[in-house]
N, CA and C atoms of all chains as a GROMACS GRO file, in nm:
protein
  579
    1MET      N    1  10.389  11.993  13.038
    1MET     CA    2  10.497  11.876  12.858
    1MET      C    3  10.418  11.849  12.782
    2GLY      N    4  10.272  11.739  12.859
    2GLY     CA    5  10.227  11.739  12.749
    2GLY      C    6  10.128  11.752  12.664
    3GLU      N    7  10.112  11.902  12.718
    3GLU     CA    8  10.042  11.966  12.643
    3GLU      C    9  10.112  11.995  12.473
    4ILE      N   10  10.194  12.036  12.490
    4ILE     CA   11  10.360  12.075  12.379
    4ILE      C   12  10.332  11.947  12.273
    5ILE      N   13  10.358  11.807  12.280
    5ILE     CA   14  10.324  11.738  12.237
    5ILE      C   15  10.214  11.703  12.172
    6PHE      N   16  10.124  11.763  12.212
    6PHE     CA   17   9.968  11.755  12.151
    6PHE      C   18  10.009  11.874  12.026
    7LEU      N   19  10.001  11.940  12.064
    7LEU     CA   20  10.059  12.068  11.980
    7LEU      C   21  10.119  12.045  11.884
    8VAL      N   22  10.244  11.953  11.856
    8VAL     CA   23  10.342  11.914  11.749
    8VAL      C   24  10.313  11.850  11.648
    9ILE      N   25  10.192  11.741  11.693
    9ILE     CA   26  10.111  11.634  11.635
    9ILE      C   27  10.061  11.702  11.597
   10ILE      N   28   9.953  11.800  11.645
   10ILE     CA   29   9.828  11.846  11.575
   10ILE      C   30   9.898  11.967  11.445
   11GLY      N   31  10.014  12.040  11.484
   11GLY     CA   32  10.128  12.111  11.369
   11GLY      C   33  10.139  12.021  11.254
   12VAL      N   34  10.171  11.930  11.259
   12VAL     CA   35  10.235  11.825  11.151
   12VAL      C   36  10.108  11.812  11.071
   13ALA      N   37   9.974  11.719  11.157
   13ALA     CA   38   9.865  11.688  11.076
   13ALA      C   39   9.780  11.808  10.981
   14ILE      N   40   9.802  11.962  11.054
   14ILE     CA   41   9.750  12.026  10.959
   14ILE      C   42   9.877  12.090  10.844
   15SER      N   43   9.999  12.058  10.837
   15SER     CA   44  10.060  12.092  10.751
   15SER      C   45  10.050  12.015  10.644
   16LEU      N   46  10.028  11.872  10.675
   16LEU     CA   47   9.996  11.756  10.576
   16LEU      C   48   9.851  11.776  10.476
   17CYS      N   49   9.755  11.853  10.588
   17CYS     CA   50   9.655  11.867  10.472
   17CYS      C   51   9.675  11.970  10.430
   18LEU      N   52   9.776  12.083  10.446
   18LEU     CA   53   9.795  12.197  10.379
   18LEU      C   54   9.878  12.225  10.277
   19LEU      N   55   9.986  12.084  10.294
   19LEU     CA   56  10.017  12.008  10.161
   19LEU      C   57   9.888  11.986  10.026
   20ARG      N   58   9.843  11.912  10.075
   20ARG     CA   59   9.750  11.881   9.990
   20ARG      C   60   9.648  11.994   9.912
   21MET      N   61   9.645  12.067  10.014
   21MET     CA   62   9.565  12.178   9.933
   21MET      C   63   9.599  12.292   9.866
   22LEU      N   64   9.730  12.273   9.861
   22LEU     CA   65   9.831  12.310   9.762
   22LEU      C   66   9.802  12.226   9.664
   23LYS      N   67   9.853  12.137   9.675
   23LYS     CA   68   9.884  12.012   9.555
   23LYS      C   69   9.772  11.994   9.487
   24GLY      N   70   9.646  11.981   9.511
   24GLY     CA   71   9.533  11.917   9.501
   24GLY      C   72   9.476  11.957   9.369
   25PRO      N   73   9.453  11.817   9.284
   25PRO     CA   74   9.436  11.838   9.107
   25PRO      C   75   9.345  11.900   9.087
   26THR      N   76   9.189  11.868   9.185
   26THR     CA   77   9.070  11.904   9.135
   26THR      C   78   9.026  12.046   9.259
   27ALA      N   79   8.882  12.120   9.224
   27ALA     CA   80   8.894  12.213   9.318
   27ALA      C   81   8.810  12.105   9.454
   28PRO      N   82   8.726  12.021   9.420
   28PRO     CA   83   8.725  11.917   9.551
   28PRO      C   84   8.850  11.875   9.666
   29ASP      N   85   8.864  11.840   9.595
   29ASP     CA   86   9.014  11.818   9.684
   29ASP      C   87   9.071  11.901   9.772
   30ARG      N   88   9.038  12.017   9.686
   30ARG     CA   89   9.110  12.136   9.789
   30ARG      C   90   8.977  12.146   9.938
   31ALA      N   91   8.880  12.146   9.869
   31ALA     CA   92   8.761  12.204   9.965
   31ALA      C   93   8.780  12.077  10.061
   32VAL      N   94   8.791  11.944  10.056
   32VAL     CA   95   8.799  11.829  10.123
   32VAL      C   96   8.917  11.888  10.191
   33ALA      N   97   9.036  11.904  10.192
   33ALA     CA   98   9.150  11.927  10.311
   33ALA      C   99   9.127  12.055  10.376
   34VAL      N  100   9.030  12.182  10.281
   34VAL     CA  101   8.976  12.339  10.395
   34VAL      C  102   8.875  12.242  10.456
   35ASP      N  103   8.835  12.171  10.470
   35ASP     CA  104   8.705  12.099  10.580
   35ASP      C  105   8.780  12.066  10.725
   36THR      N  106   8.880  11.914  10.683
   36THR     CA  107   8.948  11.870  10.755
   36THR      C  108   9.054  11.952  10.802
   37ILE      N  109   9.136  12.090  10.758
   37ILE     CA  110   9.183  12.193  10.845
   37ILE      C  111   9.097  12.213  10.973
   38ALA      N  112   8.968  12.270  10.924
   38ALA     CA  113   8.892  12.306  11.002
   38ALA      C  114   8.843  12.227  11.101
   39THR      N  115   8.830  12.128  11.099
   39THR     CA  116   8.788  12.005  11.226
   39THR      C  117   8.912  12.004  11.283
   40ILE      N  118   9.029  11.947  11.281
   40ILE     CA  119   9.085  12.008  11.330
   40ILE      C  120   9.176  12.106  11.425
   41THR      N  121   9.123  12.211  11.366
   41THR     CA  122   9.170  12.346  11.405
   41THR      C  123   9.053  12.368  11.534
   42THR      N  124   8.917  12.296  11.513
   42THR     CA  125   8.862  12.286  11.621
   42THR      C  126   8.886  12.238  11.745
   43ALA      N  127   8.923  12.124  11.751
   43ALA     CA  128   9.011  12.093  11.825
   43ALA      C  129   9.192  12.136  11.888
   44LEU      N  130   9.224  12.213  11.804
   44LEU     CA  131   9.311  12.224  11.849
   44LEU      C  132   9.305  12.415  11.925
   45LEU      N  133   9.171  12.441  11.889
   45LEU     CA  134   9.140  12.557  11.995
   45LEU      C  135   9.102  12.525  12.140
   46VAL      N  136   9.029  12.356  12.144
   46VAL     CA  137   9.042  12.321  12.261
   46VAL      C  138   9.150  12.282  12.339
   47LEU      N  139   9.231  12.233  12.276
   47LEU     CA  140   9.358  12.233  12.350
   47LEU      C  141   9.459  12.327  12.404
   48LEU      N  142   9.397  12.461  12.293
   48LEU     CA  143   9.494  12.587  12.340
   48LEU      C  144   9.388  12.648  12.444
   49ALA      N  145   9.305  12.622  12.468
   49ALA     CA  146   9.224  12.652  12.574
   49ALA      C  147   9.246  12.589  12.706
   50PHE      N  148   9.286  12.450  12.710
   50PHE     CA  149   9.298  12.396  12.777
   50PHE      C  150   9.484  12.462  12.830
   51THR      N  151   9.586  12.460  12.728
   51THR     CA  152   9.731  12.491  12.752
   51THR      C  153   9.737  12.649  12.774
   52PHE      N  154   9.628  12.752  12.768
   52PHE     CA  155   9.629  12.875  12.850
   52PHE      C  156   9.584  12.884  12.891
   53GLU      N  157   9.478  12.792  12.994
   53GLU     CA  158   9.391  12.797  13.099
   53GLU      C  159   9.286  12.940  13.079
   54ARG      N  160   9.212  12.945  12.963
   54ARG     CA  161   9.138  13.097  12.907
   54ARG      C  162   9.034  12.985  12.859
   55TYR      N  163   8.915  13.031  12.978
   55TYR     CA  164   8.745  12.959  12.936
   55TYR      C  165   8.681  13.001  12.843
   56VAL      N  166   8.730  13.136  12.787
   56VAL     CA  167   8.683  13.192  12.664
   56VAL      C  168   8.673  13.110  12.465
   57TYR      N  169   8.851  13.074  12.533
   57TYR     CA  170   8.863  12.962  12.350
   57TYR      C  171   8.757  12.899  12.345
   58LEU      N  172   8.684  12.836  12.478
   58LEU     CA  173   8.566  12.706  12.396
   58LEU      C  174   8.484  12.805  12.327
   59ASP      N  175   8.434  12.887  12.362
   59ASP     CA  176   8.331  12.979  12.273
   59ASP      C  177   8.390  12.974  12.142
   60VAL      N  178   8.528  13.041  12.146
   60VAL     CA  179   8.570  13.070  11.974
   60VAL      C  180   8.588  12.879  11.920
   61ALA      N  181   8.564  12.820  11.944
   61ALA     CA  182   8.560  12.692  11.931
   61ALA      C  183   8.426  12.674  11.915
   62LEU      N  184   8.363  12.681  11.940
   62LEU     CA  185   8.206  12.641  11.909
   62LEU      C  186   8.185  12.723  11.791
   63VAL      N  187   8.177  12.848  11.766
   63VAL     CA  188   8.173  12.966  11.688
   63VAL      C  189   8.205  12.900  11.565
   64TYR      N  190   8.356  12.839  11.572
   64TYR     CA  191   8.422  12.860  11.457
   64TYR      C  192   8.389  12.704  11.409
   65ALA      N  193   8.329  12.582  11.485
   65ALA     CA  194   8.240  12.507  11.439
   65ALA      C  195   8.115  12.536  11.393
   66VAL      N  196   8.072  12.592  11.406
   66VAL     CA  197   7.912  12.653  11.297
   66VAL      C  198   7.990  12.671  11.168
   67LEU      N  199   8.055  12.798  11.203
   67LEU     CA  200   8.081  12.850  11.138
   67LEU      C  201   8.140  12.796  10.956
   68THR      N  202   8.258  12.686  11.028
   68THR     CA  203   8.292  12.589  10.925
   68THR      C  204   8.192  12.490  10.863
   69PHE      N  205   8.117  12.458  10.942
   69PHE     CA  206   8.000  12.420  10.909
   69PHE      C  207   7.927  12.445  10.780
   70ILE      N  208   7.864  12.586  10.824
   70ILE     CA  209   7.780  12.660  10.687
   70ILE      C  210   7.901  12.683  10.588
   71GLY      N  211   8.030  12.686  10.590
   71GLY     CA  212   8.110  12.731  10.511
   71GLY      C  213   8.094  12.603  10.427
   72SER      N  214   8.149  12.473  10.465
   72SER     CA  215   8.159  12.330  10.384
   72SER      C  216   8.014  12.318  10.314
   73VAL      N  217   7.886  12.354  10.355
   73VAL     CA  218   7.819  12.325  10.281
   73VAL      C  219   7.780  12.439  10.213
   74ALA      N  220   7.780  12.540  10.198
   74ALA     CA  221   7.802  12.641  10.089
   74ALA      C  222   7.871  12.628   9.962
   75ILE      N  223   8.038  12.571  10.051
   75ILE     CA  224   8.106  12.550   9.890
   75ILE      C  225   8.057  12.426   9.787
   76ALA      N  226   8.042  12.342   9.850
   76ALA     CA  227   7.932  12.193   9.836
   76ALA      C  228   7.845  12.226   9.708
   77ARG      N  229   7.781  12.316   9.762
   77ARG     CA  230   7.624  12.362   9.730
   77ARG      C  231   7.713  12.430   9.562
   78PHE      N  232   7.821  12.502   9.625
   78PHE     CA  233   7.826  12.570   9.492
   78PHE      C  234   7.909  12.504   9.348
   79LEU      N  235   7.957  12.350   9.389
   79LEU     CA  236   8.027  12.298   9.376
   79LEU      C  237   7.945  12.215   9.251
   80GLU      N  238   7.799  12.216   9.350
   80GLU     CA  239   7.722  12.101   9.288
   80GLU      C  240   7.644  12.154   9.185
   81LYS      N  241   7.588  12.302   9.156
   81LYS     CA  242   7.518  12.356   9.084
   81LYS      C  243   7.520  12.495   9.064
   82GLY      N  244   7.645  12.546   9.065
   82GLY     CA  245   7.672  12.726   9.091
   82GLY      C  246   7.625  12.766   9.135
   83ILE      N  247   7.630  12.922   9.091
   83ILE     CA  248   7.563  13.038   9.245
   83ILE      C  249   7.407  13.016   9.204
   84MET      N  250   9.200  11.050  13.716
   84MET     CA  251   9.115  11.218  13.612
   84MET      C  252   9.235  11.279  13.508
   85GLN      N  253   9.319  11.272  13.542
   85GLN     CA  254   9.428  11.363  13.487
   85GLN      C  255   9.435  11.284  13.371
   86VAL      N  256   9.490  11.122  13.455
   86VAL     CA  257   9.544  11.016  13.357
   86VAL      C  258   9.447  10.974  13.246
   87ILE      N  259   9.321  10.994  13.283
   87ILE     CA  260   9.231  10.908  13.178
   87ILE      C  261   9.256  10.999  13.046
   88GLY      N  262   9.191  11.168  13.116
   88GLY     CA  263   9.220  11.251  13.068
   88GLY      C  264   9.292  11.273  12.938
   89THR      N  265   9.458  11.266  13.001
   89THR     CA  266   9.562  11.233  12.912
   89THR      C  267   9.569  11.161  12.833
   90ILE      N  268   9.529  10.993  12.869
   90ILE     CA  269   9.491  10.901  12.740
   90ILE      C  270   9.415  10.921  12.575
   91ILE      N  271   9.253  10.997  12.664
   91ILE     CA  272   9.211  10.991  12.584
   91ILE      C  273   9.204  11.091  12.469
   92THR      N  274   9.341  11.225  12.552
   92THR     CA  275   9.370  11.364  12.413
   92THR      C  276   9.472  11.291  12.345
   93THR      N  277   9.554  11.186  12.340
   93THR     CA  278   9.656  11.141  12.285
   93THR      C  279   9.601  11.022  12.176
   94ILE      N  280   9.509  10.918  12.203
   94ILE     CA  281   9.477  10.884  12.114
   94ILE      C  282   9.375  10.969  12.008
   95GLY      N  283   9.346  11.055  12.069
   95GLY     CA  284   9.280  11.140  12.003
   95GLY      C  285   9.337  11.222  11.856
   96THR      N  286   9.463  11.290  11.909
   96THR     CA  287   9.571  11.354  11.828
   96THR      C  288   9.633  11.255  11.713
   97ILE      N  289   9.634  11.123  11.810
   97ILE     CA  290   9.691  11.003  11.695
   97ILE      C  291   9.606  11.004  11.574
   98PHE      N  292   9.505  10.988  11.603
   98PHE     CA  293   9.352  10.971  11.583
   98PHE      C  294   9.379  11.078  11.404
   99LEU      N  295   9.385  11.215  11.465
   99LEU     CA  296   9.380  11.309  11.389
   99LEU      C  297   9.451  11.312  11.258
  100PHE      N  298   9.642  11.289  11.326
  100PHE     CA  299   9.744  11.292  11.279
  100PHE      C  300   9.716  11.179  11.152
  101LEU      N  301   9.669  11.065  11.184
  101LEU     CA  302   9.654  10.929  11.067
  101LEU      C  303   9.521  11.032  10.969
  102GLY      N  304   9.458  11.069  10.998
  102GLY     CA  305   9.330  11.114  10.910
  102GLY      C  306   9.409  11.229  10.830
  103SER      N  307   9.518  11.309  10.895
  103SER     CA  308   9.542  11.374  10.781
  103SER      C  309   9.616  11.324  10.704
  104LEU      N  310   9.694  11.247  10.746
  104LEU     CA  311   9.785  11.154  10.649
  104LEU      C  312   9.732  11.082  10.518
  105GLY      N  313   9.601  11.029  10.567
  105GLY     CA  314   9.556  10.964  10.486
  105GLY      C  315   9.484  11.093  10.376
  106VAL      N  316   9.454  11.211  10.443
  106VAL     CA  317   9.386  11.290  10.348
  106VAL      C  318   9.534  11.340  10.211
  107PHE      N  319   9.654  11.322  10.280
  107PHE     CA  320   9.758  11.370  10.213
  107PHE      C  321   9.782  11.252  10.114
  108ARG      N  322   9.776  11.131  10.157
  108ARG     CA  323   9.850  11.020  10.057
  108ARG      C  324   9.773  10.916  10.014
  109LEU      N  325   9.639  10.970  10.007
  109LEU     CA  326   9.527  10.857   9.957
  109LEU      C  327   9.524  10.918   9.803
  110PRO      N  328   9.476  10.811   9.712
  110PRO     CA  329   9.504  10.856   9.530
  110PRO      C  330   9.372  10.916   9.458
  111ASP      N  331   9.273  10.949   9.523
  111ASP     CA  332   9.126  10.961   9.508
  111ASP      C  333   9.036  11.103   9.562
  112VAL      N  334   8.990  11.159   9.523
  112VAL     CA  335   8.905  11.256   9.631
  112VAL      C  336   8.809  11.172   9.713
  113TYR      N  337   8.745  11.049   9.692
  113TYR     CA  338   8.608  11.003   9.747
  113TYR      C  339   8.723  10.905   9.830
  114ASN      N  340   8.854  10.875   9.824
  114ASN     CA  341   8.892  10.775   9.915
  114ASN      C  342   8.964  10.885  10.033
  115ARG      N  343   9.002  11.017   9.972
  115ARG     CA  344   9.027  11.137  10.060
  115ARG      C  345   8.913  11.162  10.168
  116LEU      N  346   8.808  11.193  10.094
  116LEU     CA  347   8.693  11.225  10.169
  116LEU      C  348   8.682  11.119  10.269
  117GLN      N  349   8.698  10.973  10.266
  117GLN     CA  350   8.641  10.929  10.398
  117GLN      C  351   8.761  10.896  10.435
  118ALA      N  352   8.888  10.926  10.431
  118ALA     CA  353   8.986  10.964  10.570
  118ALA      C  354   8.959  11.052  10.638
  119GLY      N  355   8.962  11.161  10.541
  119GLY     CA  356   8.893  11.274  10.645
  119GLY      C  357   8.754  11.291  10.708
  120THR      N  358   8.699  11.232  10.646
  120THR     CA  359   8.568  11.226  10.736
  120THR      C  360   8.590  11.146  10.876
  121LYS      N  361   8.585  10.988  10.883
  121LYS     CA  362   8.614  10.906  10.978
  121LYS      C  363   8.686  10.933  11.073
  122CYS      N  364   8.814  10.938  11.056
  122CYS     CA  365   8.945  10.960  11.137
  122CYS      C  366   8.949  11.097  11.204
  123THR      N  367   8.874  11.204  11.113
  123THR     CA  368   8.884  11.338  11.194
  123THR      C  369   8.750  11.357  11.313
  124THR      N  370   8.659  11.318  11.257
  124THR     CA  371   8.493  11.272  11.363
  124THR      C  372   8.576  11.283  11.464
  125LEU      N  373   8.631  11.107  11.497
  125LEU     CA  374   8.634  11.052  11.591
  125LEU      C  375   8.764  11.117  11.672
  126GLY      N  376   8.900  11.163  11.580
  126GLY     CA  377   9.006  11.222  11.676
  126GLY      C  378   8.949  11.398  11.774
  127ALA      N  379   8.855  11.444  11.660
  127ALA     CA  380   8.822  11.572  11.750
  127ALA      C  381   8.758  11.494  11.851
  128PHE      N  382   8.633  11.460  11.856
  128PHE     CA  383   8.546  11.408  11.963
  128PHE      C  384   8.609  11.319  12.057
  129LEU      N  385   8.700  11.311  12.019
  129LEU     CA  386   8.829  11.210  12.170
  129LEU      C  387   8.940  11.294  12.231
  130THR      N  388   8.930  11.404  12.122
  130THR     CA  389   9.091  11.508  12.183
  130THR      C  390   9.032  11.629  12.264
  131ILE      N  391   8.884  11.671  12.215
  131ILE     CA  392   8.773  11.761  12.283
  131ILE      C  393   8.703  11.684  12.437
  132ILE      N  394   8.663  11.553  12.399
  132ILE     CA  395   8.627  11.507  12.521
  132ILE      C  396   8.670  11.488  12.624
  133GLY      N  397   8.907  11.420  12.600
  133GLY     CA  398   8.954  11.402  12.697
  133GLY      C  399   9.006  11.552  12.784
  134VAL      N  400   9.005  11.682  12.685
  134VAL     CA  401   9.014  11.754  12.756
  134VAL      C  402   8.923  11.792  12.840
  135GLY      N  403   8.763  11.764  12.822
  135GLY     CA  404   8.711  11.829  12.942
  135GLY      C  405   8.728  11.695  13.056
  136ILE      N  406   8.777  11.628  13.061
  136ILE     CA  407   8.792  11.517  13.153
  136ILE      C  408   8.915  11.557  13.236
  137MET      N  409   8.992  11.641  13.164
  137MET     CA  410   9.131  11.669  13.277
  137MET      C  411   9.095  11.802  13.351
  138ASN      N  412   9.010  11.865  13.260
  138ASN     CA  413   8.957  12.002  13.351
  138ASN      C  414   8.823  11.981  13.381
  139PRO      N  415   8.789  11.902  13.478
  139PRO     CA  416   8.621  11.884  13.503
  139PRO      C  417   8.515  12.055  13.510
  140ASP      N  418   8.554  12.119  13.518
  140ASP     CA  419   8.482  12.252  13.535
  140ASP      C  420   8.428  12.273  13.371
  141TRP      N  421   8.473  12.204  13.268
  141TRP     CA  422   8.468  12.302  13.119
  141TRP      C  423   8.362  12.163  13.042
  142PHE      N  424   8.323  12.030  13.170
  142PHE     CA  425   8.232  11.898  13.072
  142PHE      C  426   8.172  11.933  13.023
  143LEU      N  427   8.095  11.999  13.049
  143LEU     CA  428   7.928  11.995  12.952
  143LEU      C  429   7.975  12.123  12.876
  144LYS      N  430   8.084  12.221  12.856
  144LYS     CA  431   8.073  12.269  12.742
  144LYS      C  432   8.159  12.218  12.635
  145THR      N  433   8.272  12.169  12.652
  145THR     CA  434   8.325  12.065  12.544
  145THR      C  435   8.245  11.964  12.492
  146LEU      N  436   8.155  11.924  12.612
  146LEU     CA  437   8.044  11.799  12.532
  146LEU      C  438   7.982  11.817  12.435
  147VAL      N  439   7.892  12.000  12.453
  147VAL     CA  440   7.825  12.031  12.357
  147VAL      C  441   7.934  12.036  12.237
  148ILE      N  442   8.039  12.112  12.208
  148ILE     CA  443   8.115  12.110  12.094
  148ILE      C  444   8.128  11.986  12.046
  149ALA      N  445   8.169  11.843  12.119
  149ALA     CA  446   8.225  11.735  12.054
  149ALA      C  447   8.089  11.684  11.985
  150LEU      N  448   7.959  11.684  12.066
  150LEU     CA  449   7.826  11.637  11.993
  150LEU      C  450   7.826  11.736  11.913
  151PHE      N  451   7.837  11.914  11.860
  151PHE     CA  452   7.802  11.912  11.779
  151PHE      C  453   7.911  11.883  11.616
  152ILE      N  454   8.028  11.868  11.661
  152ILE     CA  455   8.112  11.815  11.547
  152ILE      C  456   8.055  11.638  11.504
  153LEU      N  457   8.005  11.608  11.574
  153LEU     CA  458   8.011  11.428  11.643
  153LEU      C  459   7.819  11.463  11.456
  154ILE      N  460   7.757  11.574  11.512
  154ILE     CA  461   7.655  11.567  11.409
  154ILE      C  462   7.706  11.636  11.267
  155THR      N  463   7.745  11.760  11.280
  155THR     CA  464   7.752  11.831  11.174
  155THR      C  465   7.860  11.748  11.067
  156ASN      N  466   8.004  11.715  11.081
  156ASN     CA  467   8.097  11.743  11.045
  156ASN      C  468   8.045  11.594  10.930
  157PRO      N  469   7.981  11.459  10.941
  157PRO     CA  470   7.940  11.423  10.832
  157PRO      C  471   7.849  11.433  10.749
  158ILE      N  472   7.805  11.527  10.774
  158ILE     CA  473   7.650  11.619  10.690
  158ILE      C  474   7.747  11.698  10.597
  159SER      N  475   7.825  11.788  10.623
  159SER     CA  476   7.869  11.844  10.544
  159SER      C  477   7.964  11.762  10.441
  160ASN      N  478   8.052  11.635  10.509
  160ASN     CA  479   8.134  11.601  10.426
  160ASN      C  480   8.093  11.477  10.296
  161HIS      N  481   7.957  11.466  10.363
  161HIS     CA  482   7.860  11.374  10.273
  161HIS      C  483   7.818  11.460  10.129
  162ALA      N  484   7.800  11.646  10.178
  162ALA     CA  485   7.738  11.673  10.110
  162ALA      C  486   7.843  11.767   9.984
  163LEU      N  487   7.991  11.750  10.065
  163LEU     CA  488   8.083  11.739  10.022
  163LEU      C  489   8.131  11.640   9.880
  164GLY      N  490   8.082  11.545   9.926
  164GLY     CA  491   8.111  11.369   9.826
  164GLY      C  492   7.985  11.372   9.714
  165ARG      N  493   7.899  11.432   9.711
  165ARG     CA  494   7.775  11.429   9.649
  165ARG      C  495   7.799  11.540   9.559
  166ALA      N  496   7.836  11.656   9.598
  166ALA     CA  497   7.901  11.728   9.509
  166ALA      C  498   8.015  11.688   9.426
  167SER      N  499   8.106  11.646   9.454
  167SER     CA  500   8.219  11.613   9.375
  167SER      C  501   8.181  11.484   9.277
  168ARG      N  502   8.070  11.426   9.340
  168ARG     CA  503   8.040  11.323   9.218
  168ARG      C  504   7.948  11.373   9.111
  169LYS      N  505   7.857  11.519   9.163
  169LYS     CA  506   7.764  11.567   9.041
  169LYS      C  507   7.918  11.642   8.969
  170SER      N  508   8.031  11.700   8.983
  170SER     CA  509   8.060  11.809   8.918
  170SER      C  510   8.152  11.727   8.847
  171GLY      N  511   8.115  11.591   8.815
  171GLY     CA  512   8.238  11.488   8.755
  171GLY      C  513   8.369  11.492   8.787
  172VAL      N  514   8.413  11.465   8.924
  172VAL     CA  515   8.562  11.431   8.943
  172VAL      C  516   8.547  11.251   8.905
  173PRO      N  517   8.634  11.225   8.854
  173PRO     CA  518   8.685  11.076   8.798
  173PRO      C  519   8.700  10.976   8.900
  174LEU      N  520   8.675  10.890   8.921
  174LEU     CA  521   8.749  10.791   9.011
  174LEU      C  522   8.867  10.730   8.990
  175CYS      N  523   8.955  10.687   9.093
  175CYS     CA  524   9.120  10.690   9.032
  175CYS      C  525   9.108  10.533   8.972
  176ASP      N  526   9.195  10.520   8.886
  176ASP     CA  527   9.229  10.404   8.784
  176ASP      C  528   9.218  10.269   8.834
  177ARG      N  529   9.227  10.260   8.959
  177ARG     CA  530   9.240  10.156   9.053
  177ARG      C  531   9.168  10.091   9.136
  178SER      N  532   9.015  10.186   9.112
  178SER     CA  533   8.900  10.105   9.135
  178SER      C  534   8.796  10.028   9.098
  179VAL      N  535   8.754   9.990   9.158
  179VAL     CA  536   8.690   9.806   9.120
  179VAL      C  537   8.571   9.838   9.081
  180VAL      N  538   8.501   9.915   9.185
  180VAL     CA  539   8.310   9.944   9.121
  180VAL      C  540   8.302  10.043   9.160
  181ASP      N  541   8.157  10.088   9.089
  181ASP     CA  542   8.095  10.208   9.053
  181ASP      C  543   7.953  10.171   9.093
  182LYS      N  544   7.918  10.187   9.209
  182LYS     CA  545   7.796  10.165   9.249
  182LYS      C  546   7.668  10.278   9.170
  183ALA      N  547   7.752  10.413   9.163
  183ALA     CA  548   7.659  10.551   9.106
  183ALA      C  549   7.600  10.510   8.991
  184ASN      N  550   7.690  10.476   8.888
  184ASN     CA  551   7.654  10.468   8.753
  184ASN      C  552   7.578  10.334   8.749
  185GLU      N  553   7.620  10.219   8.793
  185GLU     CA  554   7.483  10.118   8.811
  185GLU      C  555   7.391  10.180   8.873
  186PHE      N  556   7.351  10.229   8.936
  186PHE     CA  557   7.244  10.282   8.977
  186PHE      C  558   7.170  10.389   8.894
  187ALA      N  559   7.247  10.474   8.839
  187ALA     CA  560   7.193  10.565   8.700
  187ALA      C  561   7.140  10.492   8.575
  188GLU      N  562   7.256  10.390   8.557
  188GLU     CA  563   7.188  10.290   8.447
  188GLU      C  564   7.039  10.216   8.454
  189TYR      N  565   7.080  10.216   8.594
  189TYR     CA  566   6.927  10.108   8.669
  189TYR      C  567   6.766  10.233   8.612
  190LYS      N  568   6.821  10.329   8.683
  190LYS     CA  569   6.722  10.426   8.649
  190LYS      C  570   6.666  10.466   8.527
  191GLU      N  571   6.756  10.455   8.430
  191GLU     CA  572   6.731  10.451   8.291
  191GLU      C  573   6.649  10.338   8.240
  192LYS      N  574   6.650  10.235   8.260
  192LYS     CA  575   6.596  10.124   8.236
  192LYS      C  576   6.475  10.138   8.270
  193GLN      N  577   6.436  10.200   8.361
  193GLN     CA  578   6.279  10.196   8.422
  193GLN      C  579   6.211  10.256   8.352
   0.00000   0.00000   0.00000
């Protein structure tokens, strides 16, 4: 029962960030919103691992955290001085 | 053990919600960046640690994920803020002080 409440709160949080990503006036706004969504999604994957009792999802969360870190740094570098 | 983990996870999810509310509501890239960094880092850390406390077999792996987020999330957000400053995104019109401009003028004077 408790897990459903956590998942609903996190779903609302992700949709708020998604609205900002659709609205955002400049490119860095969208990049910030995507980075926030990525961090929330890592927590969501860990919660899903607990809800479905699957140990494997923790590995997915770890790899997702690594990949989004690299992606955010690459986007920041692109915004700073081009390719 | 179960109760402590549930309380910590609840606090973490509330922090995640408040962080994304800040990302939606605040007027400026830099304000949004601040809300999206601090609240999200603490919220994700507390959520993942809470899951590890609720299920003690997984504690080591959740600790690794949480420490990784604690280290890398400020780094990537700092890079994003620096990039948006350098690409010339203006501050919102209610801003009071701009230390980066003052520092640039100070460096030009020297």
